[in-house]
N, C-alpha and C positions, 0 to 999 in steps of 0.2 A: 295807331303807331304813334309813338313818341317822337317829337322833333329833336334833332341833335342840338345839346346845349350849346355847342361851339358855334354852329352855323345854321342859319334858316334855309339856305339855298339847297335844293335837291341835287344829289349826285347826277352825274351826266347822263347815266343809262338806268335811272330809277323809274322806270316807266310805270304806269298803273299796274301792268301785269306783274311786274317784279315786286311792286308794293304788295299785291294780294299773296304772292309766293312768300314773302317775309311774314306778313300777317298771319297767314295760316300756319306757317312753322311756329310762330309764337303760341298759337292756340294748342298746339300739340306737346307742349312743354309738360312733362310729367307722364306722358304715354310710355308704356313698357318697351324696352328693347327686346327683340326676338329675332334671332339669326334667321335670315331668309324672309322675314316678314316685309310687307310693303303696303299695309292697309290698317285702318282702325281696327278691324276684326282680327287680325294677325299680329298686330304690334309691328314695330319697324326695326330693321337694321339699319346701319348707316347709309348704305346706297339706296336701300328700299325707301328711306325717308325722302330723298331727293327726287326718286322716280316718281312716288306719289305726290309730292308737291308740284312738280312741272307738269305731271299728267293732269292732275285735278285742277290747277289754277292757271295753266298755260296752254293746255291741250298739246304738250310737247312730250313726245316719248324719248326718254333718256336711256342709254345703254344701262342694263341691269346691275352690272358689277362696277366696284371701284376701279378695278384694272381697266375695264373697257371704257369707263368714262374718261380716265386719264389719257387714253391714247388719242383723244380728240385734241391733238396739237395745235390745230389751226385755231382753237378757241382759247388758246394760253393767256393768261392775264398776269402782269407783274404784281408782286405783293403790294408795291407802291401805288397801284392803279386799281385796287380791289373797290368794287362796288356793292352795295348791299343786293343779294340774289346771286352773287358768284358762288361756285362751289370751291371749297378750299380742300386740300389734300395733305395728308399726313402719313408718315411711317411710324413705327413704334420706337419712340424715344431716340431718334436720330439714326437708327440703324435698320437695315432691312429694307424690304419692298414696301412700296406706299399701298396701304391697305385700309385706309380710313378717309372718310369725306364728311364734311359738314356744310352748312349753308352760312356764308358770311351775311351778317345782318347790319354792319357798320359798326363805327366807333371801336374798332379793333376786336369785336366779338362775333362769335358764331354759334349757331344751334346744331346739335348732333345727337345721334343716338349712340352713347359711348360702348356699352358692352353688356354681357348678359349679367342681369341682377340690377341694372341701373335703368334709368329713365331718360327720355329726351330732355336735354338741358342746354343752357347757355354757358358758354366758356369764353375765356379771354385768349387771343393770340400772344398777349404779352406774358402769360403764365409760362414759366420755364420749360415745362414739359411740352407745350404746344410750340413754343419758339424752336426747340431742338428738333421737334418732328415735322414742322411744316416743310412741305416740299414744293408745292405749285398751286395754282388755281386755274379754273376754266369758267368762261362766261358762256352759259348756254342761253341762246335767244329765246325770248319767251314773251 
């Protein structure tokens, strides 16, 4: 994992487990999106990616769907307090229900499985689309 070019101090909650989760997510870049997928064999949808990461790297069972993940309100994190390993949630271009989730990796970036026909990739929260679509974040303990 690369150190932040701005600061060498680790974020408050960037435990070894959360480091493994982020590292494993980076290793999955390029894996295909597949609706309902949550493994290397099936591919990944957005929530399936997080289910896989937390199960394999933290032995933590997350709710299977984006809707059920976001219902974990006691785990809510302010955007200004995001730490690597937090789940970030989005609606579609600023309207509608929150139906997409990714893994925050630091420096304003997140890894996610976008949609059919695409692969797991890194995007920036500063991208206009993701700025408009961002709704909230959750910190699952792992």
